[in-house]
C-alpha positions in Angstrom: 8.0 14.0 -18.3 7.5 17.6 -17.1 4.2 19.0 -16.1 4.9 22.6 -15.3 7.6 25.1 -16.3 7.7 26.7 -12.9 6.1 24.5 -10.2 5.6 26.8 -7.2 3.0 24.7 -5.4 5.4 22.0 -4.1 7.3 22.8 -1.0 9.7 20.4 0.7 11.2 21.2 4.1 14.3 19.0 4.3 14.8 19.7 8.0 11.4 18.1 8.8 12.1 14.9 6.9 12.3 11.8 9.1 13.4 9.4 6.4 10.2 7.3 6.4 10.4 6.8 2.5 6.7 7.2 2.0 7.1 10.1 -0.4 9.4 8.0 -2.6 6.9 5.1 -2.4 3.8 7.0 -3.4 5.2 9.5 -6.0 4.4 8.2 -9.5 7.1 10.3 -11.1 10.1 9.9 -8.8 10.1 13.5 -7.6 11.8 12.5 -4.4 14.9 10.3 -3.9 16.3 8.8 -0.7 19.9 9.6 0.0 21.0 7.9 3.2 18.3 8.4 5.7 16.7 11.6 4.2 14.5 12.3 1.2 15.6 14.9 -1.4 13.6 16.8 -4.0 15.3 15.7 -7.2 12.8 16.2 -10.0 10.5 19.1 -9.0 9.4 19.8 -12.6 8.1 16.2 -12.9 5.6 16.8 -10.1 2.0 16.5 -11.3 0.7 18.0 -8.0 -1.4 14.9 -7.2 -0.8 15.5 -3.4 0.0 11.9 -2.6 3.3 12.8 -1.0 1.8 15.4 1.3 -1.0 13.2 2.3 1.4 10.4 3.2 4.1 12.5 4.9 3.8 11.9 8.7 6.3 14.7 9.5 4.5 17.5 7.5 7.7 18.1 5.5 5.8 18.4 2.2 3.1 20.9 1.1 1.4 20.7 -2.3 -1.5 22.5 -3.9 -3.0 19.3 -5.2 -5.3 18.6 -8.1 -3.8 20.9 -10.8 -1.5 18.3 -12.4 -4.0 15.4 -12.4 -6.6 17.6 -14.0 -4.1 18.8 -16.6 -3.2 15.2 -17.4 -6.8 14.2 -17.8 -7.6 17.2 -20.0 -4.6 16.6 -22.2 -5.6 13.0 -22.6 -9.1 14.0 -23.6 -7.8 16.6 -26.1 -5.3 14.1 -27.6 -7.7 11.2 -27.5 -5.4 9.2 -25.3 -5.5 8.0 -21.7 -4.4 10.4 -19.0 -0.7 10.3 -18.4 -0.7 10.9 -14.7 0.1 7.3 -13.8 -2.8 7.0 -11.5 -3.8 3.8 -13.2 -0.5 2.1 -12.5 -0.4 -1.4 -11.1 1.4 -0.2 -8.0 -1.9 1.0 -6.5 0.0 4.0 -5.1 -1.2 7.4 -6.3 -3.5 10.2 -5.5 
């Protein structure tokens, strides 16, 4: 699933990553992946800009202009007559 053609609101500073795994735990679309003891940005275009990763990153390695993607998912769901596809209703309880 891709939300934006050119996502320029998500910034990840690898050198600040402390390997806590929180970004991989809270991201509903698997934008980050752990490799060894560091997170890596692997699916940037899947970011829905919910901001959960930034809010949970204790090292300040992630910056997101949040809200845009969740709003887009809700609007798209309304226009199509379907549920929003932002995964905020997932059973994991981890989201924006």
